[in-house]
N, C-alpha and C positions, 0 to 999 in steps of 0.2 A: 444459831441465829438463821442460817441460810435456808434450813429445812422449816422454819416457822413461819419465816416470809415466803415460800416457796419460789426461792431465788431459781433455783434448778428449772421448775416450770417455764420461767420467762425467758432465760437463757435458751433453753432447747427450741422453743417458740421464734425468737429471734433469730437462731441458726438458721432454723427451717424456712424461715420467710426470707432470710439474706441469700439462703442457696436456690429458692424457689425464683426469685427476683433479683438474681445477682447480674444480669445483664443490664438492668435499667438501675439498678442502684452502683455499679461500676462507673456511671455519669457522674456522681457528686460525692462518691467516696464511702468506705465502709463504716469510719469514725463518725462520719454524721449521719448514717444509717440507725448505730446503736445511740448516738446520743437522743435522736428522735424517738425512738421507738420506747428507751426508758422515760424520757420527759413523757409520754402518752401514757405510760404506766402510771407514774406518779400522779398525773392529773386526772386517770380514770378515763380518758377517750379510747383505751387501747382496745374497748370490749366493741366498739360500734361496728356494727356490719360483720362480726365474725361469726363462727360455728357456736352451736350451744356446747357444745363438750368444750371448748375455752372458754366460754362465758360463765360456765357453772364450775371452773376448773379449782379455783381457789376462793378463798373468803374476800380477797380484795377485789377480785374479778364480779362476784356477786354484789357486794355494796357499790362498786362503780357501776354497775347495770341498773340496780335499783336507783341510784341516785340520779342518771342520766334519764331513766324513764318517767322520773318525778319532774326533773326539770325540762323536759320535752312537752310533757302533755299535762302540765299542770294547770293551762288555761281551760282544760276539759271541764274542771270542776270548779272554775272561779265564776262565783255567781256576778255577774255584771261586771267582766273582765274590763280591765284600762285600755288594753290592746285588742279586745277581742269582743265580738257579738254574742258569743256563747253565753248562754245561761245556764250555767249549772245543768250540764247534761246527765241523764242517766243512763247506761250503757250496759249490754246484756255482756256475759262472760265471751262470746265470740267474737265481738266489737272490742272489748279491750284484748283481746289474743292477736287482732289484727293489729292493732297500736304495738304490742310487743313484738311483733314479726316485720313491721318497720324497723327496728334495732337488731333484730336477730332473728333472721328469715327463716331458719328451722328450729324456731323457740316449739317445744311440743305442747301440746293443745291440753294435754293431763295434767300439768302442773297449774294451768290457767283453770280450768274446772276445778281442781281440789281449792285453789284461792279463793274461787269464786261459793264453794260449799261453806266454806268458814264465815262467809256471809250470810248465805242464805239458809243454813242449818239444814238444808234437804238437795233433794237432786233437781231442783227446778231451775234448768240452766238457762231458760229464755227469760229469767227475771229480770228486773234493772237494777242496777246498783250505781250509786254515787262513786265518785272517782278516790274519796277519801277513804272511804270503807273497803274499796277494793285493793288501793294500794297498799294500808296497813297488814290487810291479810295476806295480800301477794309478798309483802316484805317477810313475813312469818314463815310463811310455806317456801319461799325461794330460799332465804337464807340456815334455815334452819332443818330443810329437807330430809337427811338422813337421821335427825333426832326424830321427827315427826313420825317416820316411817316405823322407828322403834317404838315410840309411843301407843301408835295405833295396836301393836303387837302385845304390849304390856297391857293396854286396856281390854283387848279380846279375851285374853288369858286371866285377867282380874274378873271378868264378868262369867268365865266358864269355870272359875274358881280352881285356876291352875297356877302354879308355881312360877311367877314372872320371872323369875331367876332365869328361866331357860331360855329366853329371848335372845336371840343373837343379834348384836350389834352389826349393822351394815358395816362392811371393810371394802368397798368398793365405791368410786365415784366416776364409774365410765359413764355417767350421763344416762345409763338405762334406768328407768325409773319404773318399779315395778307398780302394776294397778293394785291400788289400796280398795280393800273393800270396805265402804262406809259404815263404820259401827251404828247400832240401830240405837238413836237416840230420838225416835219419834214421841215415847212417854216421856214427860219433864221429871217424873220421878223416879227413872231410870238413871242409872250410873253406877260408880262404884264409889266404896269409902274415901273422902277426900287425904286423910290421913296416910291410910296404906297407897294410895296414888302416888303420893310424895315421896313416901318411903323408897319407892319402886323407882321414880325418876329421878330421886337424888344419887341412888346407886348407879342408874344408867350414865347420867353425867359424869361420876367419878371415872368410870371405865369408858366411856365413849372418846376417840379421838379426832371426833368431828365437833363442829361449832353447837354449843348449847346455851340456853339462856341463863343466867345467873341463878343458882339453886335458891339463893336467900328469895330472890323477889318472886319465884316459883312457889315457895314454901308460904311467903306473904298472901300471894293469890287462893291459895289452897285453903289457908288457914280459916278463911272467912267463910268457907261451904263444908258441910256434912257430906253430902255428896256429889259428884262432879261428873259429867257425861263429857265424852270424847270433844266433841265440836263446842260444848260449853268452855271447855278448857282452851280449846284453840282460839275460839273469839275473846277470851280473857287475855291470851297473850297478844293477840292482835292491838285491842283495846288499851293494854297497859302501858302507859308513857313512861313507867319506869326502865320499861325492857328496851323502850324505843331510844330513850335515851343513852342505855348501855350500849346498842348497836353504834350509836351515832351516824347513822345515814341519813336519815329523814329529818325535821323539825318537826317540834310539836304539832298537833293537831290544828290549834290555832295559826300558827305560822306556816302553815302547810302552804299556802299558795303566795306567799312573799318570797322573793329572790330576788333582793337588792342588785346584785352584779348585774342579772340578766334583765332586770328591769334598767338599769341604766344604759345599758347596751341598745335598747329599745326604743328610749328616750331619745338616743344621738341618731338611730334611724329615722325616727318619726320626724326628728326637728331636720334632718337632711332632706327627709323628701318635702316638707313644709317650705324648706329655702328654695327647694328648685321649682315650685309652683308658684313663688312669689313673684318671676319674672312672667309675665304676658304678653300678649298684643298690644297694650296700652303702654307699655314700660319703654322708655327710650333707650337706645343704646349708652346713653352718658350713664344713666341710672344703674343699669346692668353694669357698667364697668365699676361704678362706685360701689356695688353690693359686696359685702366682706366673703371672703373665698373660705369656702368652708371645707375642710379637709376630711374624705370619706373615712370613717372608723373602720378599722380593720380589725375583724372579729378571727381569733385565730380558729382555724377550721383543726379539729381532730385529725391527729396520724391515720392514714387509711393504708392498708395494706394495697401494693402494686398490682398484685395480681387481679384486686377488685376491678383496679381502673382497666386494666387490659382486656377483661372479661368484658366491661361496659363498652370498649372500644369495638370488641368483638361483636358484639351483639347489635353495636350501631350500624356497622359495615355490613353486617347481614340484613337488617332492615332497609338500608338503602338498596341493597339488591334487588330484594322483593319489591320494592316501589318501582325500579327501574324496569323490572321485568312485566309489571303490571302496565306501565305505562306504554310497553311495546306492544 
């Protein structure tokens, strides 16, 4: 159970952060630190502003990052959103990458480009994409990253007439993603035999220790085609709602822009702002005194490593020194 849930990964990370911030943590106790740390892991907020090597270290971390990305930026794709004037923005791969870096500063551009190629089916990285198209493609690329690397190798071997059983399954999750040579899918008549492709993928899923999509859903997907291209397969994975439900990270596409919990918090904030604007110059002090007291809604902020706060303080002090010197 401990290995399946990657308990050791989180224990090592918790101890590492404890040692790194022991002076600050000593003010409120070690027990409270571990309680807050593992609560953040359970809630999925532990990946915020962390390095990429940690964000992609476990399936739970990847799922938490995908869910956080969706919740933070869903209004980008919301057509006529209730709390935003944004009307269905279409963004480039570079712009989506900037959004990803707001949550993970060192997120690699290569993964963003791979997700974009699933949508665009070519190397035109400057084309615009909707939020929903990019999000579901990014989910497949990020969560099944090692699986897709092996699928690309199998596909190339099948095109070349080689024995795909010689494909080496990735055995390292160090975060160093290899550059994948995009298979040539320019001609829609090209591709490999779908039934043979599935046999190879089924064997891959049986021997891989990394996350793979359910083989039954992959079989159902490939059974409807005689031949399949590599990017056609990736697009089918991204669009398949059965695979999305099996992952359990994102809602169905029809509910993608609905988040009742977040909407409820936004409604509270809007009501608070409206209440503050009621009292104006024409309002008497008596009317103001009779106004109901509104309690400020408290939104639980995600646990954030202390060393990030110290880094921000140091940067702030440095900027003040530069300002003082410029004034002199």
